[in-house]
C-alpha positions as CSV (number, residue, x, y, z in Angstrom):
1,X,1.3,-9.8,13.1
2,X,-0.3,-12.2,11.0
3,X,-3.2,-9.6,9.9
4,X,-0.5,-7.4,8.5
5,X,-0.2,-6.9,4.9
6,X,3.3,-6.2,3.5
7,X,4.3,-4.7,0.4
8,X,7.9,-4.2,-0.9
9,X,8.4,-1.2,-3.2
10,X,11.5,-1.3,-5.6
11,X,11.9,2.5,-5.4
12,X,13.0,3.1,-9.1
13,X,11.9,2.5,-12.6
14,X,15.4,1.8,-13.8
15,X,15.4,-1.6,-15.5
16,X,17.4,-4.5,-14.3
17,X,18.7,-2.2,-11.1
18,X,20.5,-3.3,-8.1
19,X,17.5,-2.1,-6.1
20,X,15.1,-4.4,-7.7
21,X,17.8,-7.3,-7.0
22,X,17.6,-6.3,-3.2
23,X,14.1,-5.9,-3.0
24,X,13.5,-9.4,-4.4
25,X,15.8,-10.6,-1.7
26,X,13.8,-9.0,0.7
27,X,10.5,-10.7,-0.4
28,X,12.4,-14.2,-0.5
29,X,13.5,-13.6,3.0
30,X,10.1,-12.8,4.2
31,X,8.6,-15.7,2.3
32,X,11.1,-18.0,4.3
33,X,9.6,-16.2,7.4
34,X,6.2,-17.2,6.4
35,X,5.0,-13.8,5.2
36,X,3.7,-13.5,1.5
37,X,4.5,-9.8,0.7
38,X,3.0,-8.1,-2.3
39,X,5.6,-6.7,-4.6
40,X,5.8,-3.3,-6.5
41,X,8.3,-2.2,-9.1
42,X,8.0,1.0,-10.6
43,X,9.5,-0.3,-14.1
44,X,7.0,0.3,-16.7
45,X,4.4,2.0,-14.3
46,X,3.0,5.4,-15.2
47,X,3.2,7.2,-11.9
48,X,3.5,10.7,-13.3
49,X,-0.1,11.3,-13.3
50,X,-3.1,9.4,-11.6
51,X,-3.0,6.9,-14.6
52,X,-5.5,4.0,-14.6
53,X,-2.7,1.6,-13.8
54,X,-1.9,3.6,-10.6
55,X,-5.7,3.8,-9.5
56,X,-5.9,0.0,-10.0
57,X,-2.5,-0.4,-8.0
58,X,-3.8,1.7,-5.2
59,X,-7.2,-0.2,-4.8
60,X,-5.6,-3.6,-5.1
61,X,-2.4,-3.3,-3.3
62,X,-1.5,0.1,-1.8
63,X,-4.6,0.7,0.3
64,X,-5.0,-2.7,1.7
65,X,-1.2,-2.8,2.9
66,X,-0.3,-2.0,6.5
67,X,3.5,-2.3,6.3
68,X,5.7,-0.9,3.5
69,X,9.2,-1.8,2.9
70,X,10.8,0.8,0.7
71,X,14.2,-0.4,-1.1
72,X,15.6,3.0,-2.5
73,X,18.8,3.6,-4.6
74,X,20.8,6.9,-4.1
75,X,19.9,9.4,-6.9
76,X,21.6,12.7,-6.6
77,X,22.0,12.6,-2.8
78,X,18.3,11.4,-2.3
79,X,15.8,9.0,-3.6
80,X,14.2,8.8,-7.0
81,X,11.7,11.4,-8.1
82,X,9.6,8.4,-9.6
83,X,9.0,7.2,-6.0
84,X,7.8,10.8,-5.0
85,X,5.7,11.1,-8.2
86,X,3.9,7.7,-7.2
87,X,3.1,8.9,-3.6
88,X,2.0,12.5,-5.0
89,X,-0.6,10.9,-7.2
90,X,-2.2,8.5,-4.7
91,X,-5.0,9.3,-2.4
92,X,-2.7,10.2,0.5
93,X,-5.0,9.5,3.3
94,X,-6.3,6.1,2.3
95,X,-3.0,4.9,1.1
96,X,-0.4,6.3,3.6
97,X,-1.9,7.8,6.8
98,X,-1.1,5.7,9.9
99,X,0.9,3.0,8.2
100,X,4.1,1.7,8.8
101,X,7.3,1.7,6.9
102,X,10.7,0.3,6.8
103,X,13.5,1.7,4.9
104,X,16.6,0.1,3.2
105,X,19.1,2.2,0.9
106,X,21.3,0.8,-1.7
107,X,24.1,2.4,-3.5
108,X,27.3,1.6,-5.2
109,X,29.1,4.2,-3.0
110,X,30.1,4.3,0.7
111,X,27.0,5.6,2.4
112,X,24.2,3.2,1.2
113,X,21.8,6.3,0.2
114,X,21.9,7.4,4.0
115,X,20.9,10.9,2.8
116,X,18.0,9.6,0.6
117,X,16.6,7.5,3.5
118,X,16.6,10.7,5.6
119,X,14.7,12.7,2.8
120,X,12.4,9.8,2.5
121,X,11.7,9.6,6.2
122,X,10.8,13.3,6.0
123,X,8.3,12.8,3.2
124,X,6.7,9.7,4.9
125,X,6.5,11.6,8.3
126,X,4.7,14.3,6.3
127,X,2.3,11.6,5.1
128,X,1.7,10.6,8.7
129,X,3.4,7.3,8.4
130,X,5.5,5.6,11.2
131,X,9.0,4.9,10.1
132,X,10.8,2.1,11.7
133,X,14.1,3.4,13.3
134,X,16.3,0.8,12.1
135,X,17.2,1.9,8.6
136,X,19.7,-0.4,6.6
137,X,22.2,1.5,4.3
138,X,23.5,-1.3,2.0
139,X,26.9,0.2,0.6
140,X,28.9,-1.2,-2.3
141,X,26.0,-3.4,-3.1
142,X,27.3,-4.4,-6.6
143,X,30.3,-6.0,-4.8
144,X,27.9,-8.2,-2.6
145,X,26.1,-10.0,-5.2
146,X,26.9,-13.6,-6.4
147,X,26.5,-14.6,-9.9
148,X,22.7,-15.0,-9.5
149,X,22.5,-11.4,-8.1
150,X,21.8,-12.5,-4.6
151,X,23.7,-11.0,-1.7
152,X,25.5,-13.5,0.0
153,X,27.7,-11.6,2.5
154,X,26.9,-13.0,6.0
155,X,27.0,-9.7,7.8
156,X,24.6,-8.0,5.4
157,X,22.5,-11.0,5.3
158,X,22.4,-10.9,9.0
159,X,21.6,-7.4,9.1
160,X,18.6,-7.6,6.7
161,X,17.3,-10.6,8.7
162,X,17.6,-8.8,12.0
163,X,15.9,-5.6,10.5
164,X,13.0,-7.8,9.2
165,X,12.5,-9.6,12.4
166,X,12.3,-6.5,14.3
167,X,9.8,-4.9,11.8
168,X,7.7,-7.9,12.0
169,X,7.2,-7.0,15.6
170,X,6.7,-3.3,15.3
């Protein structure tokens, strides 16, 4: 467990998104558990091609990572294309094969991006990743934040903590 390297990916390039807020909360919860995760936001990152910035990110963060946490919003019944573009433009065998993934979906609607998490699961399985079964859909996320944009709903926080505790053991 201690040798694992965790990376949280905020799966959208939309500035100031609810997704990055939830991803940052995952980061803080992991830190409270004694884990220092890497953090990737797709804001201002050129992933549409194999850019210099993407190659640098790949070498410094993606390849060393053993466990990925994907926090993804619902975009048109799926997950954002910018996340798929990032995956498509990496060295797939080195970055993704055989590694572990945890999925959390966020939406302002009722389903918490269930459909998008299933689409992402299919892509990750194709990339030979091991996707943890406990996928957390966070619905009506915009109503769960306090004034500092942290989730304070006890049931949601308990679900996140349980999900992370399980993933740490996975």
